[in-house]
N, C-alpha and C positions, 0 to 999 in steps of 0.2 A: 188367631192362629192356625188352632191345631186343625189336622185336613188334609197335610199334605203326603201327598201320593206316591210323589217322584222328583229324584233329587239331579243335578245337573252340575259337574267338576270341569275348574280351568285342569289344565294341563301343566303349563309351564311352573314350576313353583309355589304347585297346589302339590298334587302327586308327583310327579317330578323335580328336582330341586338342582336346578345348574347355577354354576361361576363363570364367571369374564375369564379370566383364566380357559377353561373346558372350549367357550366360545370362540377366543382364541386362533386353540388351538386347532379346529375344525377349521375355522378359513383357512389355514394357514397348508390342510391337506386339500382343501378344495380349488387354492392357487395354485401350489405344486403340483396339482395333478391334471389341472386343465395344464398347463406350461409343460408337462410331461406328454399330457396327449396332443396337443399341438406341435411341438415337436416333433412327434415321431413323423409327423404329417410332412412336416416341412416349413411349419408357420413358428420361426423362432421369437418370443416374446420376454424381455425383461421381467423377473416377477414384481417391480413395481410397479411396472407398464397395468400388470393383472391386478393388480394388489388395488391400481387405480380403477380398472374398469367395476370392479370385485362394490369398492365402494358404490358410486356413482348408479349401481344394478341396485343398492341394497336402499338408495334414495329414491328411488323413483318409486319403487316398491312401498317404502314406507307413505309416500303420498298417495300411492293407492287408495293405502288400505283405513288414512283418512279419510277416504268417499266412504268405509264403511266397502269396499269392496278388494277381492284380490285376485290374482292369478294364478294360472296353475305353473306345477313346479317346470316345468318344461318350457313352459312362455316365459318363467323367471331366469333359467339359465339360457337360453337363445337370446334373450333381452342381455344376459353379465357378457355372452361371448360378442353377442354384435358391439357391445360397451368396447369391447378388444380391438376388432378390427368391423369398423362399418362395412356388412355385406357379407362376413366371415362364416353363419350360417348356412347359408346358401352355398361356400364353397367347399364345407365340410362332408364329408362321407357319412353316412349312417354311425359308421360302426366309430370313428372318433366322436362322434357329437354324444353316441352313447357310453364310450367310456368316461368324459365327462360329466356327464349326467350320473352316471357312480359314483365318482370322487367328491362330488359335488353332497349328495344324498348317502354315501356309506362315511364321510365325514363322520356322523352322527356317533356311528358304531367304535371307530376308533379311539374317539373324548366321547361318552359317554355320559347322560348326567346319572343319578343314580335316582330308583324311584327312593321317595320320603320313606321311610319304615316304617310310618301307620300305614303305608295305602292299603294295602292288602287288608290287613284291621276294620278301613273305615269301611270298605267296599263291601266285605265281608259281611259285615253291619248292617248295612243299606237291603246288600240281599235278603238275607236272614230274615229281614221286617219288613221283607213285602214291595219295598219298590224298585220304581224302575227306577235306571239309574242312565244317564246318559253325560257326553262327553264334550263340551264343544271346546275348540282351540283354534288361536291362529297362528298361522303353521309356519312361520317368519322362512326363512331358510333351510328348514327341510320340512321332506313332504311328507303327507300325512301313510302313504304308503308305510314310511322309515319308522314315524314310532305305531303303529299298526303290529312291525314286526316287533318292536322294541316291547312294548307292551305283552306281546303274546308271551317272547321269551322270559318273562320275570313272572310269567299267569296269571295280567291281570286281566289280561281281553276277555274272555271270557266272562266280566260281574258285568260287562257295559250290552244294553240293551240300542242303543242309537250312539253311533262316534261320527261327529261332524267337524271336517277338517277348511281350515279356510280356503285351501290351497284349491281344495277337489271341490267347492258347492261353489265359490268365486265371491262369496260374501266372507264378511271378519267383524268381529267386534270392534266395539259395543254398538252395532248397529243391530235394530232391532230385527232383521228377517235374519239371522241367522240362530237367532235363540225359537224364534215361532216354528223356523223346520224342522229344527231336533223338535221341540214340544209336537207338531204336529206327528213329526215319528213314532212317538214318543206316545201319543194318543193319551199328552197328558193338557189340561190349562196352566197356562200362566200363575192362576190365584193358588196352583195344586202345588204346584211345588217351586222347590230351595235351590237354588247356584250357589254353588260355592267357590268362591275364586281368591287372590288374590292382591289381582290390580284392580283402582278403584275407578277409573277410567272403565276400562272395558269390561270388568265383569258385575260390579255393582252399581254402575249407572243403567250400562248396557242393561241387565236382566232388571235392576229396579222399573223402567221405562217401556218396559211391556208388561208387568206385573207382577212376576216373580218376586219369591220371599228371597231375601241375598244373606251370604253367610260370606264375612269378610274375615279370611286369613290376614293380620296384621304383621307388617316387622319388612317387609318387602318392598311395598311402594305405597308413599303418601297420598294426603287428598287433594286432588287438582287445584288450585291456587283458584281462590271465585265460584269455587263447585256450590249449589244447592243442595238444596232437599234430596235431590235427587242423587247424589252420593253418602245415604245415611245407609248404613248397612241395617238390616234387620237384628241380628247380632254381628258382633265382633268378636273371636276369636284369637287364641295368641299362637295355635299348635293347628296342623290336620290333626291331629289326636284328638280334640276336644271335637268332633266333627258329632258322633254319634251321638253324644251326650245334649248339643243344643235342636239337632235333626229328631231327636227323639223327642226331645217337647213342642218342636213346630210340628213334630204328627201326633202328638199324642199318645207316643208311644211310649211305655211306665217301662 
């Protein structure tokens, strides 16, 4: 298992810690921002109606990701707007659409997750060890551009040699393509790369199936029912802070 030259990380619940309370608060900012922008334009919708459109958008995007694909952030927001009223996107001037896009994205900064307390130390260890470092993230309702801003604000962006966000590449974990695309950018082979993440299906299964080594951070997601050997990580850790120790062993670094 020696010979690891590269490490890729998941983002949510790996380098960033989030919770459902923050998620609901961000949803509220998105819905109220859309309502205010549309009302200013002269289209007045009840907040519960907008919430229904948002839920329909969420379900639609989830179905797309079940096929290991994703859509751009703008496409997602336009889908949300058209769920509010069919053809509404075509009726709106660009400045109104831009305001809804801004509210949708910037909700992440109104109610932000917290970087894991060990994130900078772990990334710094990997950089000092000479490992190439990548990030592979399904973006959900937040665009990759927002994640880049956030990582830069917390002095984390500079550690990465490659960043792959699902909304920007149209691919999603656990599909092989998003992993292989990132490895190609890093100039690394699967067998010399370890992937670190919390989600068994997205991170462990996805990385295992392309031949990467896998480090699972337990405690957030369990093993999928009926999963086979592809759901077995090479190493299991209780928290991010233990990752340098196990990566050192995989890489043969004393």
